[in-house]
Every structure is written in C-alpha cells, then in structure tokens.
N, CA, C and O atoms as a GROMACS GRO file, in nm:
protein
  392
    1UNK      N    1  13.865  20.970  16.535
    1UNK     CA    2  13.885  20.953  16.393
    1UNK      C    3  13.896  21.090  16.327
    1UNK      O    4  13.836  21.189  16.371
    2UNK      N    5  13.974  21.093  16.221
    2UNK     CA    6  13.991  21.217  16.147
    2UNK      C    7  13.948  21.197  16.003
    2UNK      O    8  13.959  21.086  15.950
    3UNK      N    9  13.898  21.302  15.938
    3UNK     CA   10  13.857  21.285  15.800
    3UNK      C   11  13.977  21.263  15.709
    3UNK      O   12  14.084  21.321  15.730
    4UNK      N   13  13.959  21.178  15.609
    4UNK     CA   14  14.065  21.161  15.510
    4UNK      C   15  14.035  21.247  15.388
    4UNK      O   16  13.945  21.331  15.393
    5UNK      N   17  14.108  21.228  15.279
    5UNK     CA   18  14.092  21.313  15.160
    5UNK      C   19  13.954  21.301  15.096
    5UNK      O   20  13.914  21.392  15.023
    6UNK      N   21  13.883  21.194  15.120
    6UNK     CA   22  13.751  21.176  15.060
    6UNK      C   23  13.641  21.234  15.147
    6UNK      O   24  13.524  21.233  15.108
    7UNK      N   25  13.677  21.285  15.263
    7UNK     CA   26  13.576  21.342  15.352
    7UNK      C   27  13.516  21.241  15.446
    7UNK      O   28  13.430  21.275  15.528
    8UNK      N   29  13.558  21.115  15.435
    8UNK     CA   30  13.506  21.014  15.526
    8UNK      C   31  13.603  20.997  15.642
    8UNK      O   32  13.718  21.039  15.634
    9UNK      N   33  13.556  20.939  15.748
    9UNK     CA   34  13.640  20.922  15.866
    9UNK      C   35  13.740  20.809  15.844
    9UNK      O   36  13.701  20.698  15.806
   10UNK      N   37  13.867  20.837  15.868
   10UNK     CA   38  13.972  20.734  15.858
   10UNK      C   39  13.995  20.677  15.998
   10UNK      O   40  14.003  20.752  16.095
   11UNK      N   41  14.007  20.545  16.008
   11UNK     CA   42  14.030  20.486  16.140
   11UNK      C   43  14.168  20.527  16.193
   11UNK      O   44  14.264  20.537  16.116
   12UNK      N   45  14.177  20.550  16.321
   12UNK     CA   46  14.306  20.584  16.379
   12UNK      C   47  14.391  20.458  16.385
   12UNK      O   48  14.339  20.347  16.397
   13UNK      N   49  14.521  20.476  16.376
   13UNK     CA   50  14.614  20.363  16.376
   13UNK      C   51  14.646  20.323  16.519
   13UNK      O   52  14.634  20.403  16.612
   14UNK      N   53  14.686  20.202  16.535
   14UNK     CA   54  14.719  20.151  16.667
   14UNK      C   55  14.871  20.150  16.688
   14UNK      O   56  14.948  20.157  16.593
   15UNK      N   57  14.909  20.140  16.812
   15UNK     CA   58  15.051  20.131  16.850
   15UNK      C   59  15.118  20.015  16.777
   15UNK      O   60  15.229  20.030  16.725
   16UNK      N   61  15.051  19.902  16.772
   16UNK     CA   62  15.107  19.784  16.706
   16UNK      C   63  15.128  19.810  16.557
   16UNK      O   64  15.229  19.768  16.501
   17UNK      N   65  15.035  19.877  16.493
   17UNK     CA   66  15.050  19.907  16.350
   17UNK      C   67  15.172  19.996  16.325
   17UNK      O   68  15.245  19.975  16.229
   18UNK      N   69  15.195  20.094  16.412
   18UNK     CA   70  15.313  20.178  16.397
   18UNK      C   71  15.440  20.096  16.416
   18UNK      O   72  15.535  20.111  16.339
   19UNK      N   73  15.442  20.010  16.515
   19UNK     CA   74  15.560  19.926  16.539
   19UNK      C   75  15.583  19.830  16.422
   19UNK      O   76  15.698  19.808  16.382
   20UNK      N   77  15.477  19.774  16.368
   20UNK     CA   78  15.491  19.684  16.253
   20UNK      C   79  15.546  19.758  16.132
   20UNK      O   80  15.627  19.704  16.058
   21UNK      N   81  15.501  19.881  16.111
   21UNK     CA   82  15.550  19.960  15.998
   21UNK      C   83  15.700  19.987  16.012
   21UNK      O   84  15.775  19.972  15.915
   22UNK      N   85  15.745  20.025  16.130
   22UNK     CA   86  15.887  20.046  16.152
   22UNK      C   87  15.962  19.914  16.138
   22UNK      O   88  16.071  19.910  16.081
   23UNK      N   89  15.907  19.808  16.190
   23UNK     CA   90  15.969  19.676  16.178
   23UNK      C   91  15.988  19.635  16.033
   23UNK      O   92  16.093  19.581  15.998
   24UNK      N   93  15.889  19.659  15.950
   24UNK     CA   94  15.900  19.627  15.807
   24UNK      C   95  16.015  19.705  15.743
   24UNK      O   96  16.091  19.650  15.664
   25UNK      N   97  16.026  19.833  15.777
   25UNK     CA   98  16.132  19.916  15.721
   25UNK      C   99  16.269  19.869  15.768
   25UNK      O  100  16.363  19.863  15.689
   26UNK      N  101  16.281  19.834  15.894
   26UNK     CA  102  16.409  19.788  15.946
   26UNK      C  103  16.446  19.650  15.891
   26UNK      O  104  16.565  19.623  15.869
   27UNK      N  105  16.349  19.565  15.867
   27UNK     CA  106  16.374  19.435  15.805
   27UNK      C  107  16.429  19.454  15.665
   27UNK      O  108  16.522  19.385  15.625
   28UNK      N  109  16.372  19.547  15.590
   28UNK     CA  110  16.423  19.576  15.455
   28UNK      C  111  16.568  19.624  15.459
   28UNK      O  112  16.643  19.608  15.362
   29UNK      N  113  16.607  19.681  15.571
   29UNK     CA  114  16.745  19.730  15.587
   29UNK      C  115  16.838  19.625  15.647
   29UNK      O  116  16.955  19.655  15.673
   30UNK      N  117  16.789  19.505  15.667
   30UNK     CA  118  16.873  19.395  15.713
   30UNK      C  119  16.873  19.367  15.862
   30UNK      O  120  16.948  19.281  15.908
   31UNK      N  121  16.791  19.437  15.937
   31UNK     CA  122  16.784  19.412  16.082
   31UNK      C  123  16.686  19.299  16.110
   31UNK      O  124  16.596  19.271  16.030
   32UNK      N  125  16.704  19.235  16.224
   32UNK     CA  126  16.608  19.135  16.270
   32UNK      C  127  16.516  19.204  16.369
   32UNK      O  128  16.562  19.278  16.457
   33UNK      N  129  16.387  19.181  16.355
   33UNK     CA  130  16.290  19.245  16.444
   33UNK      C  131  16.191  19.142  16.496
   33UNK      O  132  16.165  19.040  16.434
   34UNK      N  133  16.137  19.173  16.613
   34UNK     CA  134  16.034  19.089  16.673
   34UNK      C  135  15.940  19.179  16.751
   34UNK      O  136  15.984  19.257  16.836
   35UNK      N  137  15.813  19.170  16.724
   35UNK     CA  138  15.713  19.244  16.800
   35UNK      C  139  15.691  19.172  16.932
   35UNK      O  140  15.661  19.052  16.933
   36UNK      N  141  15.706  19.243  17.042
   36UNK     CA  142  15.692  19.185  17.175
   36UNK      C  143  15.563  19.237  17.238
   36UNK      O  144  15.540  19.358  17.243
   37UNK      N  145  15.481  19.145  17.285
   37UNK     CA  146  15.351  19.180  17.345
   37UNK      C  147  15.344  19.127  17.488
   37UNK      O  148  15.271  19.032  17.515
   38UNK      N  149  15.420  19.189  17.580
   38UNK     CA  150  15.418  19.140  17.718
   38UNK      C  151  15.285  19.169  17.787
   38UNK      O  152  15.227  19.276  17.769
   39UNK      N  153  15.239  19.075  17.866
   39UNK     CA  154  15.113  19.092  17.938
   39UNK      C  155  15.127  19.205  18.039
   39UNK      O  156  15.222  19.208  18.118
   40UNK      N  157  15.032  19.298  18.035
   40UNK     CA  158  15.029  19.408  18.131
   40UNK      C  159  15.125  19.522  18.101
   40UNK      O  160  15.137  19.615  18.181
   41UNK      N  161  15.194  19.517  17.986
   41UNK     CA  162  15.287  19.623  17.948
   41UNK      C  163  15.263  19.664  17.803
   41UNK      O  164  15.195  19.593  17.729
   42UNK      N  165  15.319  19.776  17.765
   42UNK     CA  166  15.305  19.823  17.627
   42UNK      C  167  15.383  19.734  17.532
   42UNK      O  168  15.491  19.686  17.566
   43UNK      N  169  15.329  19.711  17.412
   43UNK     CA  170  15.404  19.636  17.312
   43UNK      C  171  15.530  19.714  17.272
   43UNK      O  172  15.535  19.836  17.283
   44UNK      N  173  15.629  19.641  17.227
   44UNK     CA  174  15.752  19.704  17.179
   44UNK      C  175  15.806  19.626  17.061
   44UNK      O  176  15.766  19.513  17.035
   45UNK      N  177  15.898  19.689  16.991
   45UNK     CA  178  15.964  19.626  16.878
   45UNK      C  179  16.108  19.599  16.918
   45UNK      O  180  16.185  19.692  16.941
   46UNK      N  181  16.143  19.472  16.927
   46UNK     CA  182  16.281  19.434  16.960
   46UNK      C  183  16.358  19.431  16.828
   46UNK      O  184  16.322  19.359  16.735
   47UNK      N  185  16.466  19.508  16.822
   47UNK     CA  186  16.546  19.521  16.699
   47UNK      C  187  16.687  19.474  16.730
   47UNK      O  188  16.745  19.510  16.833
   48UNK      N  189  16.743  19.391  16.638
   48UNK     CA  190  16.878  19.340  16.657
   48UNK      C  191  16.958  19.354  16.528
   48UNK      O  192  16.906  19.330  16.419
   49UNK      N  193  17.083  19.395  16.542
   49UNK     CA  194  17.175  19.398  16.430
   49UNK      C  195  17.228  19.256  16.414
   49UNK      O  196  17.296  19.207  16.504
   50UNK      N  197  17.200  19.188  16.300
   50UNK     CA  198  17.243  19.048  16.286
   50UNK      C  199  17.395  19.033  16.276
   50UNK      O  200  17.447  18.923  16.295
   51UNK      N  201  17.466  19.141  16.245
   51UNK     CA  202  17.612  19.136  16.236
   51UNK      C  203  17.678  19.156  16.372
   51UNK      O  204  17.798  19.133  16.386
   52UNK      N  205  17.603  19.200  16.469
   52UNK     CA  206  17.654  19.223  16.604
   52UNK      C  207  17.538  19.204  16.700
   52UNK      O  208  17.472  19.301  16.739
   53UNK      N  209  17.513  19.080  16.739
   53UNK     CA  210  17.391  19.047  16.816
   53UNK      C  211  17.382  19.118  16.950
   53UNK      O  212  17.275  19.122  17.010
   54UNK      N  213  17.492  19.174  16.999
   54UNK     CA  214  17.485  19.251  17.124
   54UNK      C  215  17.419  19.386  17.102
   54UNK      O  216  17.377  19.451  17.198
   55UNK      N  217  17.411  19.429  16.977
   55UNK     CA  218  17.349  19.559  16.945
   55UNK      C  219  17.199  19.538  16.925
   55UNK      O  220  17.154  19.505  16.815
   56UNK      N  221  17.124  19.557  17.032
   56UNK     CA  222  16.979  19.540  17.029
   56UNK      C  223  16.913  19.658  17.100
   56UNK      O  224  16.976  19.730  17.178
   57UNK      N  225  16.786  19.675  17.071
   57UNK     CA  226  16.710  19.781  17.137
   57UNK      C  227  16.562  19.746  17.129
   57UNK      O  228  16.517  19.679  17.036
   58UNK      N  229  16.488  19.794  17.228
   58UNK     CA  230  16.342  19.783  17.228
   58UNK      C  231  16.285  19.921  17.200
   58UNK      O  232  16.311  20.016  17.273
   59UNK      N  233  16.206  19.930  17.094
   59UNK     CA  234  16.148  20.056  17.049
   59UNK      C  235  16.000  20.057  17.089
   59UNK      O  236  15.930  19.957  17.076
   60UNK      N  237  15.955  20.171  17.136
   60UNK     CA  238  15.815  20.189  17.174
   60UNK      C  239  15.748  20.287  17.079
   60UNK      O  240  15.815  20.368  17.015
   61UNK      N  241  15.617  20.281  17.070
   61UNK     CA  242  15.537  20.380  16.998
   61UNK      C  243  15.436  20.435  17.098
   61UNK      O  244  15.357  20.360  17.156
   62UNK      N  245  15.439  20.565  17.115
   62UNK     CA  246  15.349  20.629  17.212
   62UNK      C  247  15.282  20.751  17.151
   62UNK      O  248  15.343  20.824  17.072
   63UNK      N  249  15.157  20.774  17.188
   63UNK     CA  250  15.084  20.891  17.141
   63UNK      C  251  15.088  20.999  17.247
   63UNK      O  252  15.060  20.975  17.364
   64UNK      N  253  15.124  21.120  17.203
   64UNK     CA  254  15.125  21.235  17.291
   64UNK      C  255  15.033  21.342  17.236
   64UNK      O  256  14.962  21.319  17.138
   65UNK      N  257  15.034  21.456  17.297
   65UNK     CA  258  14.951  21.568  17.251
   65UNK      C  259  14.988  21.611  17.110
   65UNK      O  260  14.905  21.666  17.038
   66UNK      N  261  15.113  21.587  17.071
   66UNK     CA  262  15.160  21.628  16.938
   66UNK      C  263  15.170  21.510  16.841
   66UNK      O  264  15.246  21.518  16.744
   67UNK      N  265  15.096  21.403  16.865
   67UNK     CA  266  15.092  21.290  16.772
   67UNK      C  267  15.168  21.169  16.821
   67UNK      O  268  15.213  21.164  16.935
   68UNK      N  269  15.182  21.072  16.732
   68UNK     CA  270  15.251  20.947  16.763
   68UNK      C  271  15.401  20.964  16.741
   68UNK      O  272  15.444  21.030  16.646
   69UNK      N  273  15.481  20.904  16.831
   69UNK     CA  274  15.626  20.910  16.823
   69UNK      C  275  15.684  20.772  16.852
   69UNK      O  276  15.627  20.693  16.927
   70UNK      N  277  15.799  20.746  16.792
   70UNK     CA  278  15.880  20.629  16.830
   70UNK      C  279  15.974  20.674  16.940
   70UNK      O  280  16.027  20.786  16.937
   71UNK      N  281  15.996  20.585  17.039
   71UNK     CA  282  16.078  20.616  17.156
   71UNK      C  283  16.180  20.507  17.179
   71UNK      O  284  16.152  20.389  17.158
   72UNK      N  285  16.298  20.546  17.225
   72UNK     CA  286  16.396  20.451  17.274
   72UNK      C  287  16.348  20.399  17.410
   72UNK      O  288  16.261  20.459  17.473
   73UNK      N  289  16.403  20.288  17.453
   73UNK     CA  290  16.365  20.232  17.583
   73UNK      C  291  16.408  20.321  17.698
   73UNK      O  292  16.354  20.308  17.809
   74UNK      N  293  16.503  20.410  17.675
   74UNK     CA  294  16.549  20.501  17.782
   74UNK      C  295  16.471  20.633  17.781
   74UNK      O  296  16.518  20.733  17.835
   75UNK      N  297  16.352  20.632  17.720
   75UNK     CA  298  16.256  20.744  17.723
   75UNK      C  299  16.305  20.868  17.649
   75UNK      O  300  16.283  20.980  17.695
   76UNK      N  301  16.370  20.848  17.536
   76UNK     CA  302  16.408  20.959  17.448
   76UNK      C  303  16.340  20.936  17.313
   76UNK      O  304  16.336  20.824  17.262
   77UNK      N  305  16.288  21.044  17.258
   77UNK     CA  306  16.220  21.033  17.128
   77UNK      C  307  16.320  20.998  17.017
   77UNK      O  308  16.434  21.045  17.015
   78UNK      N  309  16.272  20.916  16.924
   78UNK     CA  310  16.351  20.882  16.806
   78UNK      C  311  16.309  20.971  16.691
   78UNK      O  312  16.390  21.045  16.636
   79UNK      N  313  16.180  20.964  16.654
   79UNK     CA  314  16.124  21.042  16.544
   79UNK      C  315  15.973  21.029  16.548
   79UNK      O  316  15.918  20.938  16.611
   80UNK      N  317  15.907  21.120  16.480
   80UNK     CA  318  15.762  21.111  16.468
   80UNK      C  319  15.726  20.983  16.392
   80UNK      O  320  15.794  20.946  16.297
   81UNK      N  321  15.621  20.917  16.434
   81UNK     CA  322  15.580  20.792  16.370
   81UNK      C  323  15.539  20.814  16.225
   81UNK      O  324  15.541  20.720  16.146
   82UNK      N  325  15.502  20.936  16.190
   82UNK     CA  326  15.467  20.967  16.051
   82UNK      C  327  15.589  20.964  15.960
   82UNK      O  328  15.575  20.958  15.838
   83UNK      N  329  15.709  20.968  16.017
   83UNK     CA  330  15.833  20.968  15.939
   83UNK      C  331  15.911  20.839  15.968
   83UNK      O  332  16.012  20.841  16.038
   84UNK      N  333  15.862  20.730  15.914
   84UNK     CA  334  15.921  20.598  15.940
   84UNK      C  335  16.066  20.593  15.891
   84UNK      O  336  16.151  20.533  15.958
   85UNK      N  337  16.095  20.654  15.777
   85UNK     CA  338  16.231  20.651  15.723
   85UNK      C  339  16.329  20.718  15.820
   85UNK      O  340  16.439  20.667  15.842
   86UNK      N  341  16.291  20.832  15.876
   86UNK     CA  342  16.378  20.902  15.971
   86UNK      C  343  16.400  20.817  16.096
   86UNK      O  344  16.511  20.810  16.149
   87UNK      N  345  16.294  20.753  16.145
   87UNK     CA  346  16.306  20.667  16.262
   87UNK      C  347  16.400  20.550  16.232
   87UNK      O  348  16.486  20.517  16.313
   88UNK      N  349  16.383  20.487  16.116
   88UNK     CA  350  16.468  20.374  16.078
   88UNK      C  351  16.613  20.419  16.062
   88UNK      O  352  16.705  20.346  16.099
   89UNK      N  353  16.635  20.538  16.008
   89UNK     CA  354  16.771  20.592  15.994
   89UNK      C  355  16.839  20.604  16.131
   89UNK      O  356  16.954  20.564  16.147
   90UNK      N  357  16.767  20.659  16.228
   90UNK     CA  358  16.826  20.677  16.362
   90UNK      C  359  16.853  20.544  16.431
   90UNK      O  360  16.957  20.526  16.494
   91UNK      N  361  16.758  20.450  16.418
   91UNK     CA  362  16.778  20.318  16.479
   91UNK      C  363  16.898  20.251  16.414
   91UNK      O  364  16.982  20.194  16.484
   92UNK      N  365  16.908  20.256  16.282
   92UNK     CA  366  17.020  20.195  16.210
   92UNK      C  367  17.153  20.257  16.253
   92UNK      O  368  17.253  20.187  16.267
   93UNK      N  369  17.154  20.387  16.273
   93UNK     CA  370  17.277  20.455  16.316
   93UNK      C  371  17.320  20.409  16.456
   93UNK      O  372  17.438  20.382  16.479
   94UNK      N  373  17.225  20.401  16.547
   94UNK     CA  374  17.257  20.361  16.685
   94UNK      C  375  17.299  20.214  16.692
   94UNK      O  376  17.386  20.178  16.772
   95UNK      N  377  17.239  20.130  16.610
   95UNK     CA  378  17.268  19.986  16.615
   95UNK      C  379  17.373  19.944  16.513
   95UNK      O  380  17.392  19.824  16.490
   96UNK      N  381  17.442  20.039  16.453
   96UNK     CA  382  17.544  20.005  16.353
   96UNK      C  383  17.666  19.943  16.418
   96UNK      O  384  17.712  19.988  16.523
   97UNK      N  385  17.716  19.838  16.356
   97UNK     CA  386  17.841  19.777  16.403
   97UNK      C  387  17.955  19.863  16.350
   97UNK      O  388  17.964  19.890  16.230
   98UNK      N  389  18.042  19.906  16.441
   98UNK     CA  390  18.150  19.997  16.398
   98UNK      C  391  18.281  19.929  16.394
   98UNK      O  392  18.382  19.991  16.360
   0.00000   0.00000   0.00000
C-alpha cells in the first residue's frame, strides 16, 4: 500500500479493476467488451469492434517493476495503466475498421 494525499494508506488496485476501467472507457467509445476470467489463467479484457466483428483483441493488465501496464495478447505493451485514455486510443486505432 502507498500513502495517498491524506497521509493514509490507499489500497492497491487489482488487475481486474484496471481491466474494468479500460473496458468502461472503450465502451464509451462504442466498443463491445467482456471481462474474461479463465480458470488457472490471468483475467483479460476481450474487446470487439461492433462494426467489424473480426476485429477483436484480448487485453491484459500486468504489474512490473515500473508499475501497471496494459498489454496486447502478443506480449507488447499498449500503455501505462495510469493513462487509460492513451491505452483506449491505441486499442481503438488497432481495432478501427478501415
């Protein structure tokens, strides 16, 4: 736990909370999302472009030495989890119907 602005300890966020936050942002942008909780594996956020259902991706949230990050399923970083707007921008760009 880390101290917040009031000097009290703030609870650390969970992987699911980060995925839900990104999911909320992507839903506002018109994407369909589903939180996937497979047994024995890390949760992921399944994102689909409703205008082109073949354009889908599973997004992960992982904590490293330098904080929490969103990751593509092919193990490339998307953006820091603290910057949900930037992560949503990149996901929207990759899943855009052209």
